[in-house]
Every structure is written in C-alpha cells, then in structure tokens.
N, CA, C, O and the ligand as a Tripos MOL2 file, in Angstrom:
@<TRIPOS>MOLECULE
protein
  237   235    60     0     0
PROTEIN
NO_CHARGES

@<TRIPOS>ATOM
      1 N          43.1720  -95.2200 -148.8500 N.3       1 MET1
      2 CA         44.4170  -94.6080 -149.3290 C.3       1 MET1
      3 C          44.4320  -94.5610 -150.8450 C.2       1 MET1
      4 O          44.7960  -93.5490 -151.4450 O.2       1 MET1
      5 N          44.0350  -95.6560 -151.4520 N.am      2 VAL2
      6 CA         43.9710  -95.6840 -152.9110 C.3       2 VAL2
      7 C          42.9500  -94.6620 -153.4060 C.2       2 VAL2
      8 O          43.1620  -93.9620 -154.3950 O.2       2 VAL2
      9 N          41.8350  -94.6060 -152.6790 N.am      3 LEU3
     10 CA         40.7860  -93.6650 -153.0560 C.3       3 LEU3
     11 C          41.3130  -92.2420 -152.9740 C.2       3 LEU3
     12 O          41.0770  -91.4350 -153.8740 O.2       3 LEU3
     13 N          42.0140  -91.9380 -151.9130 N.am      4 THR4
     14 CA         42.5460  -90.5890 -151.7400 C.3       4 THR4
     15 C          43.5110  -90.2360 -152.8610 C.2       4 THR4
     16 O          43.4460  -89.1450 -153.4270 O.2       4 THR4
     17 N          44.3880  -91.1450 -153.1730 N.am      5 LEU5
     18 CA         45.3420  -90.8900 -154.2440 C.3       5 LEU5
     19 C          44.6240  -90.7070 -155.5640 C.2       5 LEU5
     20 O          45.0230  -89.8970 -156.4000 O.2       5 LEU5
     21 N          43.5630  -91.4680 -155.7370 N.am      6 SER6
     22 CA         42.7820  -91.3630 -156.9620 C.3       6 SER6
     23 C          42.1630  -89.9790 -157.0950 C.2       6 SER6
     24 O          42.1350  -89.3990 -158.1800 O.2       6 SER6
     25 N          41.6630  -89.4570 -155.9700 N.am      7 ILE7
     26 CA         41.0830  -88.1210 -155.9890 C.3       7 ILE7
     27 C          42.1500  -87.0950 -156.3510 C.2       7 ILE7
     28 O          41.8950  -86.1690 -157.1200 O.2       7 ILE7
     29 N          43.3280  -87.2630 -155.8020 N.am      8 CYS8
     30 CA         44.4280  -86.3610 -156.1230 C.3       8 CYS8
     31 C          44.7240  -86.3900 -157.6150 C.2       8 CYS8
     32 O          44.9270  -85.3460 -158.2350 O.2       8 CYS8
     33 N          44.7460  -87.5620 -158.1760 N.am      9 ALA9
     34 CA         45.0950  -87.7040 -159.5830 C.3       9 ALA9
     35 C          44.0510  -87.0550 -160.4840 C.2       9 ALA9
     36 O          44.3710  -86.5410 -161.5560 O.2       9 ALA9
     37 N          42.8000  -87.0870 -160.0350 N.am     10 LYS10
     38 CA         41.7180  -86.5260 -160.8470 C.3      10 LYS10
     39 C          41.6900  -85.0080 -160.7800 C.2      10 LYS10
     40 O          41.2870  -84.3390 -161.7310 O.2      10 LYS10
     41 N          42.1180  -84.4820 -159.6600 N.am     11 LYS11
     42 CA         42.1140  -83.0310 -159.5170 C.3      11 LYS11
     43 C          43.3340  -82.4440 -160.2200 C.2      11 LYS11
     44 O          44.3630  -83.0980 -160.3890 O.2      11 LYS11
     45 N          43.1770  -81.1930 -160.6190 N.am     12 ALA12
     46 CA         44.3370  -80.5140 -161.1870 C.3      12 ALA12
     47 C          45.3740  -80.3120 -160.0960 C.2      12 ALA12
     48 O          45.0520  -79.9280 -158.9720 O.2      12 ALA12
     49 N          46.6060  -80.5720 -160.4450 N.am     13 ARG13
     50 CA         47.6710  -80.3930 -159.4680 C.3      13 ARG13
     51 C          48.6550  -79.3460 -159.9720 C.2      13 ARG13
     52 O          48.9390  -79.2550 -161.1660 O.2      13 ARG13
     53 N          49.1570  -78.5740 -159.0500 N.am     14 TYR14
     54 CA         50.1360  -77.5490 -159.3930 C.3      14 TYR14
     55 C          51.3580  -77.7510 -158.5280 C.2      14 TYR14
     56 O          51.2610  -77.8540 -157.3050 O.2      14 TYR14
     57 N          52.4950  -77.8060 -159.1660 N.am     15 VAL15
     58 CA         53.7130  -78.1310 -158.4340 C.3      15 VAL15
     59 C          54.1760  -76.9800 -157.5520 C.2      15 VAL15
     60 O          54.9170  -77.1850 -156.5900 O.2      15 VAL15
     61 N          53.7390  -75.7740 -157.8820 N.am     16 SER16
     62 CA         54.1430  -74.6440 -157.0540 C.3      16 SER16
     63 C          52.9480  -73.7510 -156.7680 C.2      16 SER16
     64 O          51.9510  -73.7710 -157.4900 O.2      16 SER16
     65 N          53.0630  -72.9750 -155.7120 N.am     17 GLU17
     66 CA         51.9960  -72.0620 -155.3490 C.3      17 GLU17
     67 C          51.7870  -71.0380 -156.4720 C.2      17 GLU17
     68 O          50.6590  -70.6210 -156.7320 O.2      17 GLU17
     69 N          52.8590  -70.6420 -157.1240 N.am     18 ALA18
     70 CA         52.7550  -69.6540 -158.2050 C.3      18 ALA18
     71 C          51.8970  -70.1960 -159.3460 C.2      18 ALA18
     72 O          51.0890  -69.4680 -159.9230 O.2      18 ALA18
     73 N          52.0730  -71.4600 -159.6620 N.am     19 ASP19
     74 CA         51.2660  -72.0730 -160.7140 C.3      19 ASP19
     75 C          49.7890  -72.0990 -160.3250 C.2      19 ASP19
     76 O          48.9120  -71.8510 -161.1520 O.2      19 ASP19
     77 N          49.5350  -72.4010 -159.0680 N.am     20 ALA20
     78 CA         48.1610  -72.4420 -158.5790 C.3      20 ALA20
     79 C          47.5300  -71.0600 -158.6480 C.2      20 ALA20
     80 O          46.3800  -70.9120 -159.0610 O.2      20 ALA20
     81 N          48.2870  -70.0570 -158.2420 N.am     21 LEU21
     82 CA         47.7670  -68.6890 -158.2590 C.3      21 LEU21
     83 C          47.5110  -68.2210 -159.6890 C.2      21 LEU21
     84 O          46.5730  -67.4630 -159.9390 O.2      21 LEU21
     85 N          48.3280  -68.6620 -160.6050 N.am     22 LEU22
     86 CA         48.1450  -68.3040 -162.0080 C.3      22 LEU22
     87 C          46.8400  -68.8950 -162.5320 C.2      22 LEU22
     88 O          46.0960  -68.2400 -163.2620 O.2      22 LEU22
     89 N          46.5790  -70.1260 -162.1540 N.am     23 ALA23
     90 CA         45.3450  -70.7850 -162.5730 C.3      23 ALA23
     91 C          44.1300  -70.0810 -161.9750 C.2      23 ALA23
     92 O          43.1020  -69.9420 -162.6380 O.2      23 ALA23
     93 N          44.2470  -69.6390 -160.7290 N.am     24 ILE24
     94 CA         43.1610  -68.9150 -160.0760 C.3      24 ILE24
     95 C          42.8990  -67.6010 -160.8060 C.2      24 ILE24
     96 O          41.7510  -67.1980 -160.9930 O.2      24 ILE24
     97 N          43.9720  -66.9460 -161.2130 N.am     25 ALA25
     98 CA         43.8370  -65.6620 -161.8960 C.3      25 ALA25
     99 C          43.0910  -65.8240 -163.2130 C.2      25 ALA25
    100 O          42.3780  -64.9170 -163.6420 O.2      25 ALA25
    101 N          43.2540  -66.9670 -163.8480 N.am     26 LYS26
    102 CA         42.6050  -67.2190 -165.1370 C.3      26 LYS26
    103 C          41.1600  -67.6700 -164.9750 C.2      26 LYS26
    104 O          40.3540  -67.5410 -165.8960 O.2      26 LYS26
    105 N          40.8400  -68.1970 -163.8080 N.am     27 ALA27
    106 CA         39.5200  -68.7750 -163.6000 C.3      27 ALA27
    107 C          38.4510  -67.6890 -163.5170 C.2      27 ALA27
    108 O          38.7180  -66.5630 -163.0990 O.2      27 ALA27
    109 N          37.2520  -68.0490 -163.9190 N.am     28 THR28
    110 CA         36.1520  -67.0930 -163.8890 C.3      28 THR28
    111 C          35.3500  -67.2010 -162.5980 C.2      28 THR28
    112 O          34.4810  -66.3720 -162.3290 O.2      28 THR28
    113 N          35.6400  -68.2090 -161.8110 N.am     29 ILE29
    114 CA         34.9560  -68.3480 -160.5320 C.3      29 ILE29
    115 C          35.9630  -68.2140 -159.4040 C.2      29 ILE29
    116 O          37.1720  -68.3270 -159.6060 O.2      29 ILE29
    117 N          35.4450  -67.9760 -158.2320 N.am     30 THR30
    118 CA         36.3260  -67.7980 -157.0830 C.3      30 THR30
    119 C          36.9190  -69.1350 -156.6660 C.2      30 THR30
    120 O          36.2040  -70.0910 -156.3630 O.2      30 THR30
    121 N          38.2140  -69.1740 -156.6590 N.am     31 LEU31
    122 CA         38.8970  -70.3980 -156.2630 C.3      31 LEU31
    123 C          39.9120  -70.0830 -155.1830 C.2      31 LEU31
    124 O          40.3280  -68.9400 -154.9910 O.2      31 LEU31
    125 N          40.2840  -71.1150 -154.5030 N.am     32 ARG32
    126 CA         41.2820  -70.9820 -153.4540 C.3      32 ARG32
    127 C          42.2220  -72.1590 -153.6130 C.2      32 ARG32
    128 O          41.7990  -73.2550 -153.9820 O.2      32 ARG32
    129 N          43.4660  -71.9410 -153.3410 N.am     33 HIS33
    130 CA         44.4260  -73.0400 -153.4640 C.3      33 HIS33
    131 C          44.8160  -73.5320 -152.0850 C.2      33 HIS33
    132 O          44.7580  -72.7940 -151.1020 O.2      33 HIS33
    133 N          45.2050  -74.7620 -152.0340 N.am     34 TYR34
    134 CA         45.6720  -75.3110 -150.7670 C.3      34 TYR34
    135 C          46.7410  -76.3460 -151.0340 C.2      34 TYR34
    136 O          46.7180  -77.0410 -152.0490 O.2      34 TYR34
    137 N          47.6600  -76.4350 -150.1240 N.am     35 ALA35
    138 CA         48.7090  -77.4350 -150.2370 C.3      35 ALA35
    139 C          48.1420  -78.7760 -149.8070 C.2      35 ALA35
    140 O          47.5970  -78.9060 -148.7110 O.2      35 ALA35
    141 N          48.2710  -79.7490 -150.6550 N.am     36 CYS36
    142 CA         47.7390  -81.0740 -150.3640 C.3      36 CYS36
    143 C          48.7440  -81.8520 -149.5270 C.2      36 CYS36
    144 O          49.9190  -81.9550 -149.8810 O.2      36 CYS36
    145 N          48.2680  -82.3970 -148.4160 N.am     37 ASP37
    146 CA         49.1980  -83.1450 -147.5670 C.3      37 ASP37
    147 C          49.3750  -84.5820 -148.0400 C.2      37 ASP37
    148 O          50.1600  -85.3420 -147.4720 O.2      37 ASP37
    149 N          48.6400  -84.9440 -149.0800 N.am     38 ARG38
    150 CA         48.7700  -86.3150 -149.6050 C.3      38 ARG38
    151 C          49.8510  -86.3840 -150.6830 C.2      38 ARG38
    152 O          50.7470  -87.2270 -150.6400 O.2      38 ARG38
    153 N          49.7400  -85.4790 -151.6430 N.am     39 CYS39
    154 CA         50.6800  -85.5410 -152.7600 C.3      39 CYS39
    155 C          51.7370  -84.4470 -152.6740 C.2      39 CYS39
    156 O          52.6960  -84.4520 -153.4460 O.2      39 CYS39
    157 N          51.5720  -83.5150 -151.7480 N.am     40 GLY40
    158 CA         52.5790  -82.4850 -151.5710 C.3      40 GLY40
    159 C          52.5310  -81.3760 -152.6090 C.2      40 GLY40
    160 O          53.3960  -80.5010 -152.6400 O.2      40 GLY40
    161 N          51.5020  -81.4220 -153.4670 N.am     41 GLU41
    162 CA         51.3650  -80.3700 -154.4590 C.3      41 GLU41
    163 C          50.1520  -79.5210 -154.1280 C.2      41 GLU41
    164 O          49.5430  -79.6880 -153.0710 O.2      41 GLU41
    165 N          49.7990  -78.6180 -155.0210 N.am     42 PHE42
    166 CA         48.6830  -77.7280 -154.7420 C.3      42 PHE42
    167 C          47.4690  -78.1040 -155.5760 C.2      42 PHE42
    168 O          47.5910  -78.4730 -156.7440 O.2      42 PHE42
    169 N          46.2960  -78.0050 -154.9590 N.am     43 HIS43
    170 CA         45.0340  -78.1890 -155.6660 C.3      43 HIS43
    171 C          44.2300  -76.9050 -155.5250 C.2      43 HIS43
    172 O          44.5350  -76.0470 -154.6960 O.2      43 HIS43
    173 N          43.2040  -76.7950 -156.3470 N.am     44 LEU44
    174 CA         42.2870  -75.6690 -156.2310 C.3      44 LEU44
    175 C          40.9470  -76.1740 -155.7360 C.2      44 LEU44
    176 O          40.5490  -77.3050 -156.0180 O.2      44 LEU44
    177 N          40.2620  -75.3270 -154.9980 N.am     45 THR45
    178 CA         38.9320  -75.6700 -154.5470 C.3      45 THR45
    179 C          38.0280  -74.4650 -154.7220 C.2      45 THR45
    180 O          38.4710  -73.3220 -154.6100 O.2      45 THR45
    181 N          36.7850  -74.7210 -154.9910 N.am     46 SER46
    182 CA         35.8340  -73.6210 -155.1350 C.3      46 SER46
    183 C          35.2080  -73.2760 -153.7920 C.2      46 SER46
    184 O          34.4490  -72.3140 -153.6790 O.2      46 SER46
    185 N          35.5270  -74.0530 -152.7960 N.am     47 ARG47
    186 CA         35.0110  -73.7580 -151.4610 C.3      47 ARG47
    187 C          35.8460  -72.6370 -150.8630 C.2      47 ARG47
    188 O          37.0480  -72.7950 -150.6500 O.2      47 ARG47
    189 N          35.2180  -71.5270 -150.5970 N.am     48 THR48
    190 CA         35.9500  -70.3930 -150.0720 C.3      48 THR48
    191 C          35.5210  -70.0810 -148.6460 C.2      48 THR48
    192 O          34.3910  -70.3470 -148.2360 O.2      48 THR48
    193 N          36.4380  -69.5250 -147.9290 N.am     49 LYS49
    194 CA         36.1540  -69.1760 -146.5330 C.3      49 LYS49
    195 C          35.0680  -68.1090 -146.4690 C.2      49 LYS49
    196 O          35.0300  -67.1990 -147.2970 O.2      49 LYS49
    197 N          34.2100  -68.2240 -145.5050 N.am     50 GLY50
    198 CA         33.1930  -67.2140 -145.2890 C.3      50 GLY50
    199 C          32.0010  -67.3200 -146.2060 C.2      50 GLY50
    200 O          31.0810  -66.5040 -146.1460 O.2      50 GLY50
    201 N          32.0180  -68.3270 -147.0530 N.am     51 LYS51
    202 CA         30.8990  -68.5140 -147.9670 C.3      51 LYS51
    203 C          30.4370  -69.9550 -147.8550 C.2      51 LYS51
    204 O          31.0580  -70.8630 -148.4070 O.2      51 LYS51
    205 N          29.3710  -70.1510 -147.1540 N.am     52 ARG52
    206 CA         28.8910  -71.5110 -146.9410 C.3      52 ARG52
    207 C          28.1600  -72.0080 -148.1740 C.2      52 ARG52
    208 O          27.3160  -71.3140 -148.7420 O.2      52 ARG52
    209 N          28.4930  -73.1960 -148.5670 N.am     53 ILE53
    210 CA         27.7940  -73.8140 -149.6880 C.3      53 ILE53
    211 C          26.9700  -74.9660 -149.1420 C.2      53 ILE53
    212 O          27.4930  -75.8780 -148.5010 O.2      53 ILE53
    213 N          25.6900  -74.9090 -149.4030 N.am     54 ALA54
    214 CA         24.8030  -75.9480 -148.8970 C.3      54 ALA54
    215 C          25.1500  -77.2880 -149.5340 C.2      54 ALA54
    216 O          25.2520  -77.4090 -150.7550 O.2      54 ALA54
    217 N          25.3230  -78.2540 -148.7070 N.am     55 ARG55
    218 CA         25.6070  -79.6010 -149.2040 C.3      55 ARG55
    219 C          24.5210  -80.5400 -148.7260 C.2      55 ARG55
    220 O          24.1340  -80.4830 -147.5590 O.2      55 ARG55
    221 N          24.0300  -81.3810 -149.5710 N.am     56 PRO56
    222 CA         22.9960  -82.3270 -149.1640 C.3      56 PRO56
    223 C          23.5180  -83.2870 -148.1100 C.2      56 PRO56
    224 O          24.6560  -83.7500 -148.1820 O.2      56 PRO56
    225 N          22.6820  -83.5780 -147.1420 N.am     57 VAL57
    226 CA         23.0720  -84.5260 -146.0970 C.3      57 VAL57
    227 C          22.7790  -85.9230 -146.6210 C.2      57 VAL57
    228 O          21.6510  -86.2340 -147.0030 O.2      57 VAL57
    229 N          23.7790  -86.7340 -146.6330 N.am     58 THR58
    230 CA         23.6270  -88.0660 -147.2340 C.3      58 THR58
    231 C          23.3740  -89.1520 -146.1970 C.2      58 THR58
    232 O          23.1720  -90.3150 -146.5460 O.2      58 THR58
    233 N          23.3860  -88.7790 -144.9360 N.am     59 ASP59
    234 CA         23.1910  -89.8050 -143.9060 C.3      59 ASP59
    235 C          21.7990  -90.3820 -143.9340 C.2      59 ASP59
    236 O          21.4770  -91.2560 -143.1300 O.2      59 ASP59
    237 ZN         46.8170  -84.1090 -153.6380 Zn       60 ZN60
@<TRIPOS>BOND
     1     1     2 1
     2     2     3 1
     3     3     4 2
     4     3     5 am
     5     5     6 1
     6     6     7 1
     7     7     8 2
     8     7     9 am
     9     9    10 1
    10    10    11 1
    11    11    12 2
    12    11    13 am
    13    13    14 1
    14    14    15 1
    15    15    16 2
    16    15    17 am
    17    17    18 1
    18    18    19 1
    19    19    20 2
    20    19    21 am
    21    21    22 1
    22    22    23 1
    23    23    24 2
    24    23    25 am
    25    25    26 1
    26    26    27 1
    27    27    28 2
    28    27    29 am
    29    29    30 1
    30    30    31 1
    31    31    32 2
    32    31    33 am
    33    33    34 1
    34    34    35 1
    35    35    36 2
    36    35    37 am
    37    37    38 1
    38    38    39 1
    39    39    40 2
    40    39    41 am
    41    41    42 1
    42    42    43 1
    43    43    44 2
    44    43    45 am
    45    45    46 1
    46    46    47 1
    47    47    48 2
    48    47    49 am
    49    49    50 1
    50    50    51 1
    51    51    52 2
    52    51    53 am
    53    53    54 1
    54    54    55 1
    55    55    56 2
    56    55    57 am
    57    57    58 1
    58    58    59 1
    59    59    60 2
    60    59    61 am
    61    61    62 1
    62    62    63 1
    63    63    64 2
    64    63    65 am
    65    65    66 1
    66    66    67 1
    67    67    68 2
    68    67    69 am
    69    69    70 1
    70    70    71 1
    71    71    72 2
    72    71    73 am
    73    73    74 1
    74    74    75 1
    75    75    76 2
    76    75    77 am
    77    77    78 1
    78    78    79 1
    79    79    80 2
    80    79    81 am
    81    81    82 1
    82    82    83 1
    83    83    84 2
    84    83    85 am
    85    85    86 1
    86    86    87 1
    87    87    88 2
    88    87    89 am
    89    89    90 1
    90    90    91 1
    91    91    92 2
    92    91    93 am
    93    93    94 1
    94    94    95 1
    95    95    96 2
    96    95    97 am
    97    97    98 1
    98    98    99 1
    99    99   100 2
   100    99   101 am
   101   101   102 1
   102   102   103 1
   103   103   104 2
   104   103   105 am
   105   105   106 1
   106   106   107 1
   107   107   108 2
   108   107   109 am
   109   109   110 1
   110   110   111 1
   111   111   112 2
   112   111   113 am
   113   113   114 1
   114   114   115 1
   115   115   116 2
   116   115   117 am
   117   117   118 1
   118   118   119 1
   119   119   120 2
   120   119   121 am
   121   121   122 1
   122   122   123 1
   123   123   124 2
   124   123   125 am
   125   125   126 1
   126   126   127 1
   127   127   128 2
   128   127   129 am
   129   129   130 1
   130   130   131 1
   131   131   132 2
   132   131   133 am
   133   133   134 1
   134   134   135 1
   135   135   136 2
   136   135   137 am
   137   137   138 1
   138   138   139 1
   139   139   140 2
   140   139   141 am
   141   141   142 1
   142   142   143 1
   143   143   144 2
   144   143   145 am
   145   145   146 1
   146   146   147 1
   147   147   148 2
   148   147   149 am
   149   149   150 1
   150   150   151 1
   151   151   152 2
   152   151   153 am
   153   153   154 1
   154   154   155 1
   155   155   156 2
   156   155   157 am
   157   157   158 1
   158   158   159 1
   159   159   160 2
   160   159   161 am
   161   161   162 1
   162   162   163 1
   163   163   164 2
   164   163   165 am
   165   165   166 1
   166   166   167 1
   167   167   168 2
   168   167   169 am
   169   169   170 1
   170   170   171 1
   171   171   172 2
   172   171   173 am
   173   173   174 1
   174   174   175 1
   175   175   176 2
   176   175   177 am
   177   177   178 1
   178   178   179 1
   179   179   180 2
   180   179   181 am
   181   181   182 1
   182   182   183 1
   183   183   184 2
   184   183   185 am
   185   185   186 1
   186   186   187 1
   187   187   188 2
   188   187   189 am
   189   189   190 1
   190   190   191 1
   191   191   192 2
   192   191   193 am
   193   193   194 1
   194   194   195 1
   195   195   196 2
   196   195   197 am
   197   197   198 1
   198   198   199 1
   199   199   200 2
   200   199   201 am
   201   201   202 1
   202   202   203 1
   203   203   204 2
   204   203   205 am
   205   205   206 1
   206   206   207 1
   207   207   208 2
   208   207   209 am
   209   209   210 1
   210   210   211 1
   211   211   212 2
   212   211   213 am
   213   213   214 1
   214   214   215 1
   215   215   216 2
   216   215   217 am
   217   217   218 1
   218   218   219 1
   219   219   220 2
   220   219   221 am
   221   221   222 1
   222   222   223 1
   223   223   224 2
   224   223   225 am
   225   225   226 1
   226   226   227 1
   227   227   228 2
   228   227   229 am
   229   229   230 1
   230   230   231 1
   231   231   232 2
   232   231   233 am
   233   233   234 1
   234   234   235 1
   235   235   236 2
@<TRIPOS>SUBSTRUCTURE
     1 MET1         2 RESIDUE 1 A MET
     2 VAL2         6 RESIDUE 1 A VAL
     3 LEU3        10 RESIDUE 1 A LEU
     4 THR4        14 RESIDUE 1 A THR
     5 LEU5        18 RESIDUE 1 A LEU
     6 SER6        22 RESIDUE 1 A SER
     7 ILE7        26 RESIDUE 1 A ILE
     8 CYS8        30 RESIDUE 1 A CYS
     9 ALA9        34 RESIDUE 1 A ALA
    10 LYS10       38 RESIDUE 1 A LYS
    11 LYS11       42 RESIDUE 1 A LYS
    12 ALA12       46 RESIDUE 1 A ALA
    13 ARG13       50 RESIDUE 1 A ARG
    14 TYR14       54 RESIDUE 1 A TYR
    15 VAL15       58 RESIDUE 1 A VAL
    16 SER16       62 RESIDUE 1 A SER
    17 GLU17       66 RESIDUE 1 A GLU
    18 ALA18       70 RESIDUE 1 A ALA
    19 ASP19       74 RESIDUE 1 A ASP
    20 ALA20       78 RESIDUE 1 A ALA
    21 LEU21       82 RESIDUE 1 A LEU
    22 LEU22       86 RESIDUE 1 A LEU
    23 ALA23       90 RESIDUE 1 A ALA
    24 ILE24       94 RESIDUE 1 A ILE
    25 ALA25       98 RESIDUE 1 A ALA
    26 LYS26      102 RESIDUE 1 A LYS
    27 ALA27      106 RESIDUE 1 A ALA
    28 THR28      110 RESIDUE 1 A THR
    29 ILE29      114 RESIDUE 1 A ILE
    30 THR30      118 RESIDUE 1 A THR
    31 LEU31      122 RESIDUE 1 A LEU
    32 ARG32      126 RESIDUE 1 A ARG
    33 HIS33      130 RESIDUE 1 A HIS
    34 TYR34      134 RESIDUE 1 A TYR
    35 ALA35      138 RESIDUE 1 A ALA
    36 CYS36      142 RESIDUE 1 A CYS
    37 ASP37      146 RESIDUE 1 A ASP
    38 ARG38      150 RESIDUE 1 A ARG
    39 CYS39      154 RESIDUE 1 A CYS
    40 GLY40      158 RESIDUE 1 A GLY
    41 GLU41      162 RESIDUE 1 A GLU
    42 PHE42      166 RESIDUE 1 A PHE
    43 HIS43      170 RESIDUE 1 A HIS
    44 LEU44      174 RESIDUE 1 A LEU
    45 THR45      178 RESIDUE 1 A THR
    46 SER46      182 RESIDUE 1 A SER
    47 ARG47      186 RESIDUE 1 A ARG
    48 THR48      190 RESIDUE 1 A THR
    49 LYS49      194 RESIDUE 1 A LYS
    50 GLY50      198 RESIDUE 1 A GLY
    51 LYS51      202 RESIDUE 1 A LYS
    52 ARG52      206 RESIDUE 1 A ARG
    53 ILE53      210 RESIDUE 1 A ILE
    54 ALA54      214 RESIDUE 1 A ALA
    55 ARG55      218 RESIDUE 1 A ARG
    56 PRO56      222 RESIDUE 1 A PRO
    57 VAL57      226 RESIDUE 1 A VAL
    58 THR58      230 RESIDUE 1 A THR
    59 ASP59      234 RESIDUE 1 A ASP
    60 ZN60       237 GROUP 0 **** ****
C-alpha cells in the first residue's frame, strides 16, 4: 500500500480529466490518461491500446 501510494506521488497527477488532456496535447509522445483508483486523480501513461510494448520477463 505504501509502495502504491509512493508510485502515485512520483507520477504526475491531474485533478481533472481536462488537465490530463491538456498535458497530453502538449506532449510529443502518445499518451493516454486514466483515472487512478488509488488517489482518485488522473495519471498519464505511455502505454496505449493496440500497441504492444515488449517488456522484459523478470521471472
Ligand atoms: Zn494515483
């Protein structure tokens, strides 16, 4: 739980969807916003639907 909150604090947070969309509009890379169920605000992610990003398997 502490770890999750810490991640939230490190990420940019937007209090409204409009703020998140404004940040996306300014960004030079494709971003997507999502409502965070932990802090109740919005974060941005570079992971977009339909575009798989290879992630190393750490197992
Ligand atoms: Zn959050």
